[in-house]
BADOMAR-136741 format. One record per residue (C-alpha): x, y, z; residue number from 0. Coordinates in steps of 0.5 Angstrom, whole numbers, plus 500, padded with zeros to 3 digits. Example, Ala and Ser with C-alpha at 12.3 -4.5 7.8 and 13.67 -1.06 7.14 Angstrom:
2
<pt><u>525</u><v>491</v><w>516</w><seq>0</seq></pt>
<pt><u>527</u><v>498</v><w>514</w><seq>1</seq></pt>
This chain:
332
<pt><u>870</u><v>355</v><w>179</w><seq>0</seq></pt>
<pt><u>870</u><v>348</v><w>175</w><seq>1</seq></pt>
<pt><u>864</u><v>346</v><w>171</w><seq>2</seq></pt>
<pt><u>862</u><v>339</v><w>168</w><seq>3</seq></pt>
<pt><u>857</u><v>337</v><w>163</w><seq>4</seq></pt>
<pt><u>855</u><v>330</v><w>160</w><seq>5</seq></pt>
<pt><u>853</u><v>330</v><w>153</w><seq>6</seq></pt>
<pt><u>848</u><v>326</v><w>148</w><seq>7</seq></pt>
<pt><u>843</u><v>328</v><w>151</w><seq>8</seq></pt>
<pt><u>846</u><v>335</v><w>151</w><seq>9</seq></pt>
<pt><u>846</u><v>339</v><w>157</w><seq>10</seq></pt>
<pt><u>848</u><v>346</v><w>160</w><seq>11</seq></pt>
<pt><u>854</u><v>347</v><w>164</w><seq>12</seq></pt>
<pt><u>854</u><v>346</v><w>171</w><seq>13</seq></pt>
<pt><u>858</u><v>348</v><w>177</w><seq>14</seq></pt>
<pt><u>863</u><v>343</v><w>179</w><seq>15</seq></pt>
<pt><u>867</u><v>346</v><w>185</w><seq>16</seq></pt>
<pt><u>870</u><v>353</v><w>187</w><seq>17</seq></pt>
<pt><u>877</u><v>353</v><w>190</w><seq>18</seq></pt>
<pt><u>881</u><v>358</v><w>194</w><seq>19</seq></pt>
<pt><u>884</u><v>363</v><w>189</w><seq>20</seq></pt>
<pt><u>891</u><v>364</v><w>187</w><seq>21</seq></pt>
<pt><u>894</u><v>370</v><w>190</w><seq>22</seq></pt>
<pt><u>900</u><v>375</v><w>189</w><seq>23</seq></pt>
<pt><u>903</u><v>381</v><w>191</w><seq>24</seq></pt>
<pt><u>910</u><v>384</v><w>193</w><seq>25</seq></pt>
<pt><u>913</u><v>389</v><w>198</w><seq>26</seq></pt>
<pt><u>918</u><v>394</v><w>198</w><seq>27</seq></pt>
<pt><u>924</u><v>397</v><w>202</w><seq>28</seq></pt>
<pt><u>928</u><v>403</v><w>199</w><seq>29</seq></pt>
<pt><u>935</u><v>406</v><w>201</w><seq>30</seq></pt>
<pt><u>940</u><v>411</v><w>199</w><seq>31</seq></pt>
<pt><u>947</u><v>410</v><w>198</w><seq>32</seq></pt>
<pt><u>954</u><v>414</v><w>196</w><seq>33</seq></pt>
<pt><u>960</u><v>412</v><w>192</w><seq>34</seq></pt>
<pt><u>964</u><v>410</v><w>198</w><seq>35</seq></pt>
<pt><u>958</u><v>405</v><w>200</w><seq>36</seq></pt>
<pt><u>955</u><v>409</v><w>206</w><seq>37</seq></pt>
<pt><u>948</u><v>408</v><w>207</w><seq>38</seq></pt>
<pt><u>944</u><v>415</v><w>207</w><seq>39</seq></pt>
<pt><u>937</u><v>413</v><w>208</w><seq>40</seq></pt>
<pt><u>934</u><v>406</v><w>210</w><seq>41</seq></pt>
<pt><u>926</u><v>406</v><w>209</w><seq>42</seq></pt>
<pt><u>921</u><v>401</v><w>212</w><seq>43</seq></pt>
<pt><u>918</u><v>395</v><w>208</w><seq>44</seq></pt>
<pt><u>911</u><v>397</v><w>205</w><seq>45</seq></pt>
<pt><u>906</u><v>394</v><w>201</w><seq>46</seq></pt>
<pt><u>905</u><v>395</v><w>194</w><seq>47</seq></pt>
<pt><u>898</u><v>395</v><w>190</w><seq>48</seq></pt>
<pt><u>897</u><v>390</v><w>184</w><seq>49</seq></pt>
<pt><u>894</u><v>394</v><w>178</w><seq>50</seq></pt>
<pt><u>889</u><v>391</v><w>174</w><seq>51</seq></pt>
<pt><u>894</u><v>391</v><w>168</w><seq>52</seq></pt>
<pt><u>898</u><v>387</v><w>172</w><seq>53</seq></pt>
<pt><u>894</u><v>382</v><w>173</w><seq>54</seq></pt>
<pt><u>892</u><v>382</v><w>166</w><seq>55</seq></pt>
<pt><u>900</u><v>381</v><w>165</w><seq>56</seq></pt>
<pt><u>899</u><v>374</v><w>167</w><seq>57</seq></pt>
<pt><u>895</u><v>372</v><w>161</w><seq>58</seq></pt>
<pt><u>900</u><v>375</v><w>157</w><seq>59</seq></pt>
<pt><u>905</u><v>370</v><w>159</w><seq>60</seq></pt>
<pt><u>909</u><v>375</v><w>164</w><seq>61</seq></pt>
<pt><u>912</u><v>372</v><w>170</w><seq>62</seq></pt>
<pt><u>913</u><v>375</v><w>177</w><seq>63</seq></pt>
<pt><u>920</u><v>373</v><w>179</w><seq>64</seq></pt>
<pt><u>924</u><v>380</v><w>180</w><seq>65</seq></pt>
<pt><u>929</u><v>382</v><w>174</w><seq>66</seq></pt>
<pt><u>927</u><v>375</v><w>171</w><seq>67</seq></pt>
<pt><u>929</u><v>376</v><w>164</w><seq>68</seq></pt>
<pt><u>925</u><v>379</v><w>158</w><seq>69</seq></pt>
<pt><u>918</u><v>376</v><w>161</w><seq>70</seq></pt>
<pt><u>918</u><v>379</v><w>168</w><seq>71</seq></pt>
<pt><u>913</u><v>384</v><w>170</w><seq>72</seq></pt>
<pt><u>918</u><v>386</v><w>175</w><seq>73</seq></pt>
<pt><u>924</u><v>387</v><w>171</w><seq>74</seq></pt>
<pt><u>924</u><v>394</v><w>172</w><seq>75</seq></pt>
<pt><u>923</u><v>399</v><w>178</w><seq>76</seq></pt>
<pt><u>920</u><v>406</v><w>176</w><seq>77</seq></pt>
<pt><u>920</u><v>412</v><w>180</w><seq>78</seq></pt>
<pt><u>917</u><v>419</v><w>180</w><seq>79</seq></pt>
<pt><u>914</u><v>425</v><w>183</w><seq>80</seq></pt>
<pt><u>906</u><v>424</v><w>183</w><seq>81</seq></pt>
<pt><u>902</u><v>424</v><w>189</w><seq>82</seq></pt>
<pt><u>895</u><v>421</v><w>188</w><seq>83</seq></pt>
<pt><u>894</u><v>415</v><w>192</w><seq>84</seq></pt>
<pt><u>894</u><v>408</v><w>188</w><seq>85</seq></pt>
<pt><u>888</u><v>405</v><w>185</w><seq>86</seq></pt>
<pt><u>888</u><v>398</v><w>182</w><seq>87</seq></pt>
<pt><u>885</u><v>402</v><w>175</w><seq>88</seq></pt>
<pt><u>892</u><v>406</v><w>175</w><seq>89</seq></pt>
<pt><u>896</u><v>404</v><w>169</w><seq>90</seq></pt>
<pt><u>903</u><v>407</v><w>171</w><seq>91</seq></pt>
<pt><u>906</u><v>412</v><w>175</w><seq>92</seq></pt>
<pt><u>903</u><v>419</v><w>175</w><seq>93</seq></pt>
<pt><u>909</u><v>423</v><w>174</w><seq>94</seq></pt>
<pt><u>915</u><v>418</v><w>171</w><seq>95</seq></pt>
<pt><u>922</u><v>420</v><w>173</w><seq>96</seq></pt>
<pt><u>927</u><v>415</v><w>171</w><seq>97</seq></pt>
<pt><u>927</u><v>407</v><w>171</w><seq>98</seq></pt>
<pt><u>932</u><v>402</v><w>171</w><seq>99</seq></pt>
<pt><u>933</u><v>394</v><w>170</w><seq>100</seq></pt>
<pt><u>940</u><v>394</v><w>174</w><seq>101</seq></pt>
<pt><u>940</u><v>389</v><w>180</w><seq>102</seq></pt>
<pt><u>945</u><v>389</v><w>186</w><seq>103</seq></pt>
<pt><u>946</u><v>382</v><w>189</w><seq>104</seq></pt>
<pt><u>943</u><v>376</v><w>187</w><seq>105</seq></pt>
<pt><u>936</u><v>373</v><w>187</w><seq>106</seq></pt>
<pt><u>934</u><v>370</v><w>194</w><seq>107</seq></pt>
<pt><u>928</u><v>365</v><w>194</w><seq>108</seq></pt>
<pt><u>924</u><v>362</v><w>200</w><seq>109</seq></pt>
<pt><u>917</u><v>358</v><w>201</w><seq>110</seq></pt>
<pt><u>913</u><v>355</v><w>206</w><seq>111</seq></pt>
<pt><u>907</u><v>349</v><w>206</w><seq>112</seq></pt>
<pt><u>903</u><v>353</v><w>211</w><seq>113</seq></pt>
<pt><u>897</u><v>351</v><w>215</w><seq>114</seq></pt>
<pt><u>891</u><v>352</v><w>212</w><seq>115</seq></pt>
<pt><u>887</u><v>351</v><w>219</w><seq>116</seq></pt>
<pt><u>891</u><v>357</v><w>222</w><seq>117</seq></pt>
<pt><u>890</u><v>361</v><w>215</w><seq>118</seq></pt>
<pt><u>897</u><v>360</v><w>213</w><seq>119</seq></pt>
<pt><u>897</u><v>358</v><w>205</w><seq>120</seq></pt>
<pt><u>902</u><v>355</v><w>201</w><seq>121</seq></pt>
<pt><u>907</u><v>361</v><w>199</w><seq>122</seq></pt>
<pt><u>913</u><v>362</v><w>195</w><seq>123</seq></pt>
<pt><u>917</u><v>369</v><w>195</w><seq>124</seq></pt>
<pt><u>923</u><v>372</v><w>191</w><seq>125</seq></pt>
<pt><u>927</u><v>378</v><w>193</w><seq>126</seq></pt>
<pt><u>932</u><v>382</v><w>189</w><seq>127</seq></pt>
<pt><u>935</u><v>389</v><w>190</w><seq>128</seq></pt>
<pt><u>934</u><v>394</v><w>184</w><seq>129</seq></pt>
<pt><u>939</u><v>399</v><w>183</w><seq>130</seq></pt>
<pt><u>939</u><v>406</v><w>180</w><seq>131</seq></pt>
<pt><u>946</u><v>409</v><w>179</w><seq>132</seq></pt>
<pt><u>949</u><v>415</v><w>183</w><seq>133</seq></pt>
<pt><u>946</u><v>421</v><w>180</w><seq>134</seq></pt>
<pt><u>941</u><v>417</v><w>175</w><seq>135</seq></pt>
<pt><u>934</u><v>419</v><w>179</w><seq>136</seq></pt>
<pt><u>936</u><v>425</v><w>183</w><seq>137</seq></pt>
<pt><u>930</u><v>429</v><w>186</w><seq>138</seq></pt>
<pt><u>924</u><v>429</v><w>191</w><seq>139</seq></pt>
<pt><u>921</u><v>422</v><w>189</w><seq>140</seq></pt>
<pt><u>914</u><v>420</v><w>192</w><seq>141</seq></pt>
<pt><u>912</u><v>414</v><w>188</w><seq>142</seq></pt>
<pt><u>915</u><v>407</v><w>185</w><seq>143</seq></pt>
<pt><u>912</u><v>401</v><w>181</w><seq>144</seq></pt>
<pt><u>915</u><v>395</v><w>178</w><seq>145</seq></pt>
<pt><u>914</u><v>394</v><w>170</w><seq>146</seq></pt>
<pt><u>916</u><v>389</v><w>164</w><seq>147</seq></pt>
<pt><u>919</u><v>395</v><w>161</w><seq>148</seq></pt>
<pt><u>922</u><v>402</v><w>162</w><seq>149</seq></pt>
<pt><u>915</u><v>406</v><w>164</w><seq>150</seq></pt>
<pt><u>911</u><v>401</v><w>161</w><seq>151</seq></pt>
<pt><u>907</u><v>394</v><w>162</w><seq>152</seq></pt>
<pt><u>906</u><v>396</v><w>169</w><seq>153</seq></pt>
<pt><u>905</u><v>391</v><w>175</w><seq>154</seq></pt>
<pt><u>904</u><v>395</v><w>181</w><seq>155</seq></pt>
<pt><u>904</u><v>402</v><w>183</w><seq>156</seq></pt>
<pt><u>905</u><v>405</v><w>190</w><seq>157</seq></pt>
<pt><u>907</u><v>411</v><w>194</w><seq>158</seq></pt>
<pt><u>914</u><v>411</v><w>198</w><seq>159</seq></pt>
<pt><u>911</u><v>410</v><w>205</w><seq>160</seq></pt>
<pt><u>914</u><v>411</v><w>212</w><seq>161</seq></pt>
<pt><u>914</u><v>407</v><w>218</w><seq>162</seq></pt>
<pt><u>907</u><v>409</v><w>220</w><seq>163</seq></pt>
<pt><u>905</u><v>407</v><w>213</w><seq>164</seq></pt>
<pt><u>904</u><v>414</v><w>211</w><seq>165</seq></pt>
<pt><u>906</u><v>417</v><w>204</w><seq>166</seq></pt>
<pt><u>913</u><v>420</v><w>205</w><seq>167</seq></pt>
<pt><u>918</u><v>424</v><w>200</w><seq>168</seq></pt>
<pt><u>925</u><v>421</v><w>199</w><seq>169</seq></pt>
<pt><u>930</u><v>426</v><w>196</w><seq>170</seq></pt>
<pt><u>936</u><v>423</v><w>192</w><seq>171</seq></pt>
<pt><u>942</u><v>428</v><w>192</w><seq>172</seq></pt>
<pt><u>946</u><v>428</v><w>186</w><seq>173</seq></pt>
<pt><u>952</u><v>424</v><w>189</w><seq>174</seq></pt>
<pt><u>947</u><v>419</v><w>191</w><seq>175</seq></pt>
<pt><u>944</u><v>413</v><w>188</w><seq>176</seq></pt>
<pt><u>937</u><v>409</v><w>190</w><seq>177</seq></pt>
<pt><u>936</u><v>402</v><w>191</w><seq>178</seq></pt>
<pt><u>929</u><v>398</v><w>192</w><seq>179</seq></pt>
<pt><u>929</u><v>391</v><w>195</w><seq>180</seq></pt>
<pt><u>922</u><v>388</v><w>192</w><seq>181</seq></pt>
<pt><u>920</u><v>382</v><w>195</w><seq>182</seq></pt>
<pt><u>914</u><v>378</v><w>190</w><seq>183</seq></pt>
<pt><u>910</u><v>373</v><w>194</w><seq>184</seq></pt>
<pt><u>905</u><v>368</v><w>191</w><seq>185</seq></pt>
<pt><u>900</u><v>365</v><w>195</w><seq>186</seq></pt>
<pt><u>898</u><v>358</v><w>193</w><seq>187</seq></pt>
<pt><u>890</u><v>356</v><w>194</w><seq>188</seq></pt>
<pt><u>891</u><v>350</v><w>199</w><seq>189</seq></pt>
<pt><u>897</u><v>347</v><w>203</w><seq>190</seq></pt>
<pt><u>899</u><v>340</v><w>201</w><seq>191</seq></pt>
<pt><u>894</u><v>335</v><w>203</w><seq>192</seq></pt>
<pt><u>889</u><v>341</v><w>204</w><seq>193</seq></pt>
<pt><u>881</u><v>339</v><w>202</w><seq>194</seq></pt>
<pt><u>875</u><v>343</v><w>199</w><seq>195</seq></pt>
<pt><u>869</u><v>340</v><w>200</w><seq>196</seq></pt>
<pt><u>862</u><v>342</v><w>197</w><seq>197</seq></pt>
<pt><u>856</u><v>340</v><w>192</w><seq>198</seq></pt>
<pt><u>855</u><v>340</v><w>185</w><seq>199</seq></pt>
<pt><u>849</u><v>339</v><w>180</w><seq>200</seq></pt>
<pt><u>850</u><v>333</v><w>175</w><seq>201</seq></pt>
<pt><u>844</u><v>332</v><w>170</w><seq>202</seq></pt>
<pt><u>840</u><v>335</v><w>175</w><seq>203</seq></pt>
<pt><u>842</u><v>331</v><w>181</w><seq>204</seq></pt>
<pt><u>846</u><v>334</v><w>187</w><seq>205</seq></pt>
<pt><u>853</u><v>330</v><w>188</w><seq>206</seq></pt>
<pt><u>858</u><v>332</v><w>193</w><seq>207</seq></pt>
<pt><u>865</u><v>332</v><w>192</w><seq>208</seq></pt>
<pt><u>872</u><v>333</v><w>196</w><seq>209</seq></pt>
<pt><u>878</u><v>336</v><w>192</w><seq>210</seq></pt>
<pt><u>885</u><v>335</v><w>195</w><seq>211</seq></pt>
<pt><u>891</u><v>338</v><w>193</w><seq>212</seq></pt>
<pt><u>896</u><v>332</v><w>192</w><seq>213</seq></pt>
<pt><u>903</u><v>336</v><w>192</w><seq>214</seq></pt>
<pt><u>906</u><v>343</v><w>194</w><seq>215</seq></pt>
<pt><u>906</u><v>346</v><w>187</w><seq>216</seq></pt>
<pt><u>910</u><v>352</v><w>190</w><seq>217</seq></pt>
<pt><u>916</u><v>348</v><w>191</w><seq>218</seq></pt>
<pt><u>917</u><v>345</v><w>184</w><seq>219</seq></pt>
<pt><u>919</u><v>348</v><w>177</w><seq>220</seq></pt>
<pt><u>912</u><v>347</v><w>174</w><seq>221</seq></pt>
<pt><u>909</u><v>353</v><w>176</w><seq>222</seq></pt>
<pt><u>912</u><v>358</v><w>181</w><seq>223</seq></pt>
<pt><u>914</u><v>365</v><w>179</w><seq>224</seq></pt>
<pt><u>912</u><v>363</v><w>172</w><seq>225</seq></pt>
<pt><u>905</u><v>363</v><w>173</w><seq>226</seq></pt>
<pt><u>904</u><v>367</v><w>167</w><seq>227</seq></pt>
<pt><u>906</u><v>361</v><w>162</w><seq>228</seq></pt>
<pt><u>900</u><v>357</v><w>164</w><seq>229</seq></pt>
<pt><u>895</u><v>362</v><w>165</w><seq>230</seq></pt>
<pt><u>897</u><v>366</v><w>158</w><seq>231</seq></pt>
<pt><u>898</u><v>360</v><w>154</w><seq>232</seq></pt>
<pt><u>893</u><v>356</v><w>149</w><seq>233</seq></pt>
<pt><u>899</u><v>351</v><w>148</w><seq>234</seq></pt>
<pt><u>898</u><v>344</v><w>152</w><seq>235</seq></pt>
<pt><u>905</u><v>344</v><w>154</w><seq>236</seq></pt>
<pt><u>904</u><v>351</v><w>157</w><seq>237</seq></pt>
<pt><u>897</u><v>351</v><w>160</w><seq>238</seq></pt>
<pt><u>893</u><v>346</v><w>164</w><seq>239</seq></pt>
<pt><u>890</u><v>339</v><w>163</w><seq>240</seq></pt>
<pt><u>886</u><v>334</v><w>167</w><seq>241</seq></pt>
<pt><u>884</u><v>326</v><w>167</w><seq>242</seq></pt>
<pt><u>878</u><v>322</v><w>169</w><seq>243</seq></pt>
<pt><u>877</u><v>315</v><w>172</w><seq>244</seq></pt>
<pt><u>873</u><v>311</v><w>176</w><seq>245</seq></pt>
<pt><u>875</u><v>310</v><w>183</w><seq>246</seq></pt>
<pt><u>881</u><v>306</v><w>183</w><seq>247</seq></pt>
<pt><u>881</u><v>306</v><w>176</w><seq>248</seq></pt>
<pt><u>886</u><v>308</v><w>171</w><seq>249</seq></pt>
<pt><u>886</u><v>315</v><w>169</w><seq>250</seq></pt>
<pt><u>884</u><v>317</v><w>162</w><seq>251</seq></pt>
<pt><u>886</u><v>322</v><w>157</w><seq>252</seq></pt>
<pt><u>882</u><v>327</v><w>153</w><seq>253</seq></pt>
<pt><u>882</u><v>327</v><w>146</w><seq>254</seq></pt>
<pt><u>880</u><v>335</v><w>145</w><seq>255</seq></pt>
<pt><u>881</u><v>341</v><w>148</w><seq>256</seq></pt>
<pt><u>879</u><v>348</v><w>148</w><seq>257</seq></pt>
<pt><u>882</u><v>354</v><w>151</w><seq>258</seq></pt>
<pt><u>878</u><v>361</v><w>149</w><seq>259</seq></pt>
<pt><u>881</u><v>367</v><w>149</w><seq>260</seq></pt>
<pt><u>883</u><v>371</v><w>155</w><seq>261</seq></pt>
<pt><u>879</u><v>378</v><w>156</w><seq>262</seq></pt>
<pt><u>882</u><v>384</v><w>159</w><seq>263</seq></pt>
<pt><u>880</u><v>384</v><w>166</w><seq>264</seq></pt>
<pt><u>877</u><v>377</v><w>167</w><seq>265</seq></pt>
<pt><u>883</u><v>375</v><w>171</w><seq>266</seq></pt>
<pt><u>882</u><v>367</v><w>169</w><seq>267</seq></pt>
<pt><u>883</u><v>362</v><w>164</w><seq>268</seq></pt>
<pt><u>878</u><v>357</v><w>162</w><seq>269</seq></pt>
<pt><u>879</u><v>350</v><w>159</w><seq>270</seq></pt>
<pt><u>874</u><v>345</v><w>156</w><seq>271</seq></pt>
<pt><u>876</u><v>338</v><w>155</w><seq>272</seq></pt>
<pt><u>872</u><v>332</v><w>152</w><seq>273</seq></pt>
<pt><u>872</u><v>325</v><w>151</w><seq>274</seq></pt>
<pt><u>869</u><v>322</v><w>145</w><seq>275</seq></pt>
<pt><u>863</u><v>317</v><w>146</w><seq>276</seq></pt>
<pt><u>867</u><v>310</v><w>148</w><seq>277</seq></pt>
<pt><u>873</u><v>314</v><w>150</w><seq>278</seq></pt>
<pt><u>871</u><v>313</v><w>157</w><seq>279</seq></pt>
<pt><u>866</u><v>308</v><w>159</w><seq>280</seq></pt>
<pt><u>864</u><v>307</v><w>166</w><seq>281</seq></pt>
<pt><u>862</u><v>310</v><w>173</w><seq>282</seq></pt>
<pt><u>866</u><v>317</v><w>173</w><seq>283</seq></pt>
<pt><u>869</u><v>318</v><w>180</w><seq>284</seq></pt>
<pt><u>875</u><v>322</v><w>180</w><seq>285</seq></pt>
<pt><u>877</u><v>328</v><w>176</w><seq>286</seq></pt>
<pt><u>885</u><v>330</v><w>177</w><seq>287</seq></pt>
<pt><u>887</u><v>337</v><w>174</w><seq>288</seq></pt>
<pt><u>894</u><v>339</v><w>173</w><seq>289</seq></pt>
<pt><u>896</u><v>346</v><w>173</w><seq>290</seq></pt>
<pt><u>901</u><v>345</v><w>168</w><seq>291</seq></pt>
<pt><u>902</u><v>339</v><w>163</w><seq>292</seq></pt>
<pt><u>906</u><v>333</v><w>167</w><seq>293</seq></pt>
<pt><u>910</u><v>328</v><w>164</w><seq>294</seq></pt>
<pt><u>905</u><v>322</v><w>166</w><seq>295</seq></pt>
<pt><u>898</u><v>322</v><w>167</w><seq>296</seq></pt>
<pt><u>899</u><v>318</v><w>173</w><seq>297</seq></pt>
<pt><u>904</u><v>324</v><w>176</w><seq>298</seq></pt>
<pt><u>901</u><v>326</v><w>183</w><seq>299</seq></pt>
<pt><u>907</u><v>332</v><w>183</w><seq>300</seq></pt>
<pt><u>906</u><v>339</v><w>185</w><seq>301</seq></pt>
<pt><u>901</u><v>341</v><w>180</w><seq>302</seq></pt>
<pt><u>895</u><v>336</v><w>182</w><seq>303</seq></pt>
<pt><u>888</u><v>337</v><w>185</w><seq>304</seq></pt>
<pt><u>884</u><v>330</v><w>186</w><seq>305</seq></pt>
<pt><u>877</u><v>331</v><w>185</w><seq>306</seq></pt>
<pt><u>873</u><v>325</v><w>188</w><seq>307</seq></pt>
<pt><u>865</u><v>325</v><w>187</w><seq>308</seq></pt>
<pt><u>861</u><v>322</v><w>193</w><seq>309</seq></pt>
<pt><u>857</u><v>318</v><w>188</w><seq>310</seq></pt>
<pt><u>860</u><v>316</v><w>182</w><seq>311</seq></pt>
<pt><u>856</u><v>318</v><w>175</w><seq>312</seq></pt>
<pt><u>855</u><v>313</v><w>170</w><seq>313</seq></pt>
<pt><u>858</u><v>314</v><w>163</w><seq>314</seq></pt>
<pt><u>856</u><v>310</v><w>157</w><seq>315</seq></pt>
<pt><u>859</u><v>308</v><w>150</w><seq>316</seq></pt>
<pt><u>854</u><v>313</v><w>147</w><seq>317</seq></pt>
<pt><u>856</u><v>319</v><w>151</w><seq>318</seq></pt>
<pt><u>861</u><v>324</v><w>150</w><seq>319</seq></pt>
<pt><u>864</u><v>327</v><w>157</w><seq>320</seq></pt>
<pt><u>866</u><v>334</v><w>157</w><seq>321</seq></pt>
<pt><u>869</u><v>337</v><w>163</w><seq>322</seq></pt>
<pt><u>870</u><v>345</v><w>164</w><seq>323</seq></pt>
<pt><u>874</u><v>348</v><w>169</w><seq>324</seq></pt>
<pt><u>877</u><v>355</v><w>171</w><seq>325</seq></pt>
<pt><u>884</u><v>357</v><w>173</w><seq>326</seq></pt>
<pt><u>883</u><v>364</v><w>177</w><seq>327</seq></pt>
<pt><u>888</u><v>369</v><w>180</w><seq>328</seq></pt>
<pt><u>888</u><v>375</v><w>184</w><seq>329</seq></pt>
<pt><u>891</u><v>380</v><w>189</w><seq>330</seq></pt>
<pt><u>892</u><v>379</v><w>196</w><seq>331</seq></pt>
């Protein structure tokens, strides 16, 4: 949800628009192996459960690339012997046994623009295999989860599942090791060129709008995988921004920004941008929002939403313009 307000005279914040939320999740597949390379068990893919503490991690500048360095929420795979069904309120495994940040093979990536008309949003995925050495996690394994550290700062938790989606036990012998392949997926709010239309209230008047995603932000380096850098930072170089303009006019940069502290369990970050009296004078018709700061205000690259008002709004040289908007995220 975004909001806008015009001040002098001051008015309360009004809702601007609501865009489809950014979603994330990942799936697992496990296998056992021996020193001679023999695969003694190969399971089926099954979905995880993203925890509330995992979503909070995106406000702590964590990333969602498997094994992606010290900031990754998927840097470690943890296994245990607990059996309770996962709940989003879990903070870790029921009964932790072992963890590893070892990897087997390289990191692969894939992405798609998708077709919103068929319910297929933009997405990007990262796949990596995390490996326990032979003899390092023996026993009857029932649960697993990814985290930023060994048995700490969890992103998700799930029970091992069979081909029917039922809980299963993986018994690892002393001469066996375990590999878990994790595929992390990030879903964009819209495909390139996708639009969201609606109505807002500005100074007591109902005004329609159309918001268009100008570029596939999942295909670039501004945000994908490093979502936490923009949701978790209050620095302009690592967060989000906006410009305003008349229809067809030049984009005007705000002169001040305010980003409130993140609250645990919110799963969103707000920012308020202000243009002092005289900074923007004219008929406001466009608000261009950036998921992360770009090198040029005219950039129409991967992170830009273009919000066009159906009716322009006059801003005089004695009025301060204030635009507030929200970036939110959640689980699939």
